C-alpha positions in Angstrom: 61.3 31.8 -45.8 59.1 29.1 -44.9 57.3 27.7 -48.3 54.3 25.4 -48.2 53.4 23.5 -51.4 49.8 21.8 -51.6 51.0 18.5 -52.7 48.1 16.2 -52.7 48.1 16.0 -56.4 51.5 14.3 -56.5 52.4 11.5 -59.1 51.6 10.5 -62.6 48.3 8.9 -61.6 46.7 11.9 -60.8 46.8 12.9 -64.5 48.6 16.1 -66.2 48.2 18.1 -62.4 50.2 15.0 -60.4 52.8 15.1 -63.1 53.1 19.4 -62.7 52.9 18.8 -59.1 55.3 15.8 -58.8 58.3 17.7 -61.3 57.4 20.7 -59.3 58.5 19.6 -56.0 61.4 17.1 -57.5 63.3 20.3 -59.8 62.7 22.3 -56.5 64.6 20.2 -54.4 67.8 20.5 -56.7 67.8 24.0 -56.6 70.0 25.9 -54.0 68.1 27.7 -52.0 67.8 29.1 -48.0 63.8 28.4 -48.0 62.6 25.6 -46.1 59.7 23.6 -48.3 57.3 21.6 -46.7 55.3 19.2 -49.0 51.7 18.4 -47.9 51.2 14.9 -49.5 48.2 11.8 -49.0 49.1 8.7 -47.7 48.6 6.7 -51.0 51.5 8.9 -52.4 53.7 9.1 -49.5 56.5 6.4 -50.3 56.8 7.9 -53.9 58.9 10.5 -52.7 61.7 10.8 -50.4 63.5 14.4 -50.0 67.2 14.1 -50.2 67.3 18.2 -49.7 67.2 18.4 -45.4 65.6 22.0 -46.1 62.6 19.7 -47.6 59.9 18.2 -45.4 56.8 15.9 -45.9 53.5 16.6 -43.8 50.5 14.5 -44.3 47.3 16.0 -45.3 45.2 13.1 -46.0 41.9 15.4 -47.5 40.2 14.9 -50.9 40.8 17.8 -53.3 37.2 19.5 -54.2 35.7 18.2 -50.6 34.0 20.1 -48.2 36.9 19.0 -46.0 39.6 20.7 -48.5 37.6 24.0 -47.5 37.3 23.6 -43.9 39.7 21.4 -42.7 42.4 21.9 -44.8 43.3 25.4 -43.5 44.0 24.1 -40.3 46.5 21.2 -41.5 48.3 24.0 -43.5 48.5 26.3 -40.5 50.8 23.3 -38.9 53.7 24.1 -40.5 53.4 28.4 -39.9 54.4 28.7 -43.7 54.8 32.3 -44.8 53.4 31.3 -48.3 51.5 28.6 -49.7 51.4 27.5 -53.5 48.6 25.6 -54.7 49.1 24.1 -57.8 45.9 24.1 -58.8 43.0 26.6 -58.4 41.4 24.7 -55.4 42.3 27.3 -52.9 40.4 26.7 -49.4 38.1 29.9 -49.2 38.7 30.6 -45.5 42.8 30.4 -45.6 44.7 32.9 -43.9 48.0 32.6 -45.4 49.5 34.4 -48.2 49.5 32.3 -51.4 50.2 31.8 -54.8 48.3 29.8 -57.3 48.9 28.1 -60.5 45.7 27.9 -63.0 46.2 25.6 -65.6 43.0 26.6 -67.5 39.7 27.5 -67.6 38.1 24.4 -69.0 35.4 24.5 -66.4 34.0 28.1 -67.2 34.1 27.3 -70.8 32.6 23.8 -71.0 30.0 23.6 -68.6 28.1 20.4 -69.5 26.7 17.5 -67.9 28.2 15.3 -70.1 31.3 16.4 -67.8 30.4 14.7 -65.0 28.8 11.5 -63.3 26.4 13.9 -61.2 22.9 14.4 -61.6 22.1 18.2 -63.3 21.0 19.6 -60.2 23.9 18.7 -57.9 26.3 19.2 -60.9 24.9 23.3 -61.6 25.4 23.4 -57.5 29.1 21.9 -57.7 29.8 24.6 -61.0 28.9 27.0 -58.8 31.2 26.5 -56.1 33.8 25.9 -58.9 33.4 29.3 -60.1 33.3 30.6 -56.7 36.5 29.2 -55.6 38.4 30.0 -58.7 37.3 33.4 -58.2 38.5 33.2 -55.5 41.9 32.2 -56.3 42.2 34.7 -58.7 41.6 37.8 -57.0 43.5 36.8 -54.0 46.0 35.1 -54.9 49.9 37.6 -54.6 50.6 36.0 -58.2 49.2 33.7 -60.7 51.3 31.4 -62.4 49.9 29.7 -65.7 51.2 27.7 -67.8 50.7 29.3 -71.9 50.1 33.3 -73.1 47.0 31.8 -74.2 45.5 30.9 -71.0 46.7 34.2 -69.2 44.9 36.1 -71.7 42.0 34.0 -70.8 42.4 34.5 -67.4 42.8 38.2 -67.9 39.6 38.7 -70.1 37.4 36.2 -68.4 38.1 37.2 -64.7 39.1 40.7 -65.4 42.6 39.9 -63.3 45.6 42.5 -63.7 48.2 41.9 -66.5 51.1 42.1 -64.7 49.6 39.6 -61.6 49.8 36.5 -64.0 52.7 35.4 -64.5 53.6 32.4 -67.5 55.8 29.5 -66.7 55.7 26.9 -69.7 55.6 23.2 -68.8 58.8 20.8 -69.8 58.7 17.0 -70.7 59.4 14.7 -68.0 62.8 12.9 -68.8 61.4 9.3 -67.7 59.1 9.4 -70.9 62.4 9.7 -72.8 63.2 6.3 -71.5 61.4 3.0 -73.5 60.1 0.0 -71.8 61.6 -3.1 -72.1 60.1 -4.8 -75.2 56.9 -7.0 -74.3 55.7 -4.4 -72.1 52.6 -3.3 -74.1 52.3 -5.0 -77.4 50.4 -3.3 -80.4 49.9 -5.7 -83.2 50.2 -3.6 -85.9 51.0 0.2 -86.9 48.9 2.6 -84.8 47.7 6.3 -84.1 48.7 7.0 -80.6 46.4 9.9 -78.5 47.5 9.8 -74.6 45.4 11.9 -72.1 41.9 11.7 -70.3 38.7 11.5 -71.6 36.4 14.0 -70.5 34.3 15.9 -73.3 36.4 18.6 -74.3 39.3 16.1 -75.7 36.7 15.1 -78.8 37.5 11.6 -78.8 34.4 10.7 -80.2 35.1 12.5 -83.3 38.5 11.4 -83.5 36.9 7.5 -83.1 34.5 8.5 -85.8 37.6 9.9 -87.9 39.3 6.5 -87.6 36.5 4.3 -88.6 36.5 6.4 -92.1 40.6 5.8 -92.4 40.1 2.2 -91.7 37.5 1.3 -94.6 41.3 2.1 -96.4 44.0 1.2 -93.8 42.3 -2.0 -92.2 45.5 -3.1 -90.9 45.9 0.4 -88.6 45.1 0.6 -84.9 43.9 3.7 -82.7 45.4 3.4 -79.1 44.1 5.9 -76.8 45.9 6.0 -72.7 44.2 6.9 -70.1 42.8 5.8 -66.7 39.7 3.7 -67.2 36.9 6.0 -65.2 33.6 6.7 -66.0 34.8 8.9 -69.2 37.1 6.4 -70.9 34.3 3.4 -70.2 31.6 6.0 -71.5 33.9 6.1 -74.6 34.6 1.9 -74.9 30.7 1.5 -75.3 30.8 4.1 -78.2 33.3 2.2 -79.9 30.9 -1.0 -79.7 27.8 0.9 -80.5 29.5 2.1 -83.8 31.3 -1.0 -84.5 34.6 -0.1 -85.0 37.4 -2.2 -85.0 41.2 -2.0 -83.7 40.6 0.8 -81.1 42.8 -0.5 -78.1 42.3 1.0 -74.4 45.4 -0.4 -72.4 44.5 2.3 -69.2 47.0 3.6 -67.1 50.6 3.2 -68.8 53.6 3.7 -66.9 56.2 6.4 -67.7 58.6 3.9 -69.4 55.6 2.1 -71.2 54.5 5.4 -72.8 58.1 6.1 -74.1 57.4 2.5 -75.7 54.2 3.9 -77.1 55.6 6.9 -78.2 58.1 5.6 -79.7 56.4 3.0 -81.8 53.4 5.1 -83.0 52.8 6.0 -86.6 51.5 9.5 -85.4 50.3 11.4 -82.1 46.9 12.4 -82.5 45.4 15.4 -80.2 41.8 16.6 -81.6 41.2 18.8 -78.2 38.7 21.4 -78.4 40.3 23.5 -75.7 43.7 23.3 -73.6 45.7 25.4 -71.4 49.0 24.1 -72.7 48.9 20.5 -73.7 51.8 18.3 -72.4 51.2 15.2 -74.8 51.8 16.6 -78.0 55.1 18.3 -76.5 56.0 14.6 -75.2 55.5 13.1 -78.5 57.3 15.5 -80.5 60.6 14.8 -77.8 60.2 11.3 -79.0 60.3 12.4 -82.5 56.8 11.3 -83.5 54.8 12.8 -86.1 52.2 15.3 -84.4 48.5 16.1 -85.6 46.6 18.3 -83.6 43.8 20.9 -83.4 44.5 24.2 -84.3 42.5 25.6 -81.1 43.1 27.3 -77.9 47.1 27.3 -76.7 48.3 24.3 -79.1 49.7 26.3 -82.0 51.6 28.3 -79.0 53.3 25.2 -78.1 53.6 23.1 -80.7 54.4 25.6 -83.0 55.7 24.7 -86.7 56.4 21.3 -85.6 52.9 19.9 -85.7 50.3 19.5 -88.6 46.7 21.4 -87.6 43.0 20.3 -88.3 40.2 22.5 -87.5 38.8 20.3 -84.3 34.9 20.5 -85.3 35.6 19.6 -89.0 35.7 15.8 -89.2 36.9 15.9 -92.9 39.4 18.2 -91.9 40.8 15.6 -89.1 40.5 13.1 -91.5 42.8 14.9 -94.1 45.5 15.4 -91.5 45.8 12.1 -90.3 46.1 10.6 -93.7 48.5 13.3 -94.9 51.1 12.1 -92.5 50.3 8.8 -92.7 51.5 9.5 -96.0 54.3 11.1 -95.3 55.5 8.8 -92.8 
């Protein structure tokens, strides 16, 4: 069988989806199989992976995700390899694609958090874009031969929200990239004191403003403590930096994008990892923190109790005092 993988998200710079796609490709390559794989990648990621397995071949696909070209041009690019099956590691499946396909749906955040705070677009354009997202998502779920998802919580969410048959949705949990377990040489990232750590994007559902408010309260009695928020400095992180300045809270650090080895260093040195998200489909960063034996203080929402199990201390993400109490408890125990 000739199998294509839409790997335009390839690499950790594309956040969680990029890491998922990269590890999927790299690990599939180690499996002894008679199938042929065609990996569709963008030029900017082309040199980040060279197949060693002769049954794996890279194909150029310089098409931005969520674009008009994705709907109109990508199907013809995919047809070049004459694949029998395409795997889309996200829901953005072209509406007019003629290939049989399977799709991975990581979460339904766009369905549950349709807020203009989550976009740089104006209200009217955002409304139109959100309607298109919903149409593409519905198409992916209904037309896919199988739907892959990353937790039982998200499986149930998909089945309930879009009325998808239970036997069509398959759960494949995510795992920790072994590079996170490595540590950068001392000095790559220097934090001048003890710190709380968060890793991830700064979209509104991540609830980081409330985490900053909680840290501001905690800092009244722990004046030497730092809060380190790791993520690429995009529009949402820049908005968060402005919020910190407006609240006049000190000791909040924004190192931006950090390499995998640099992340390993931060995990190893953190007093605790805090994850205040209102909604997740899986929640990989808490798992990475646990792999580095860092105490995890975590929201009790969505899939997170399923993923972190008994290894985290939970709080209600919508209650500031509950968050503060949980963080203080972990700091006192450590």
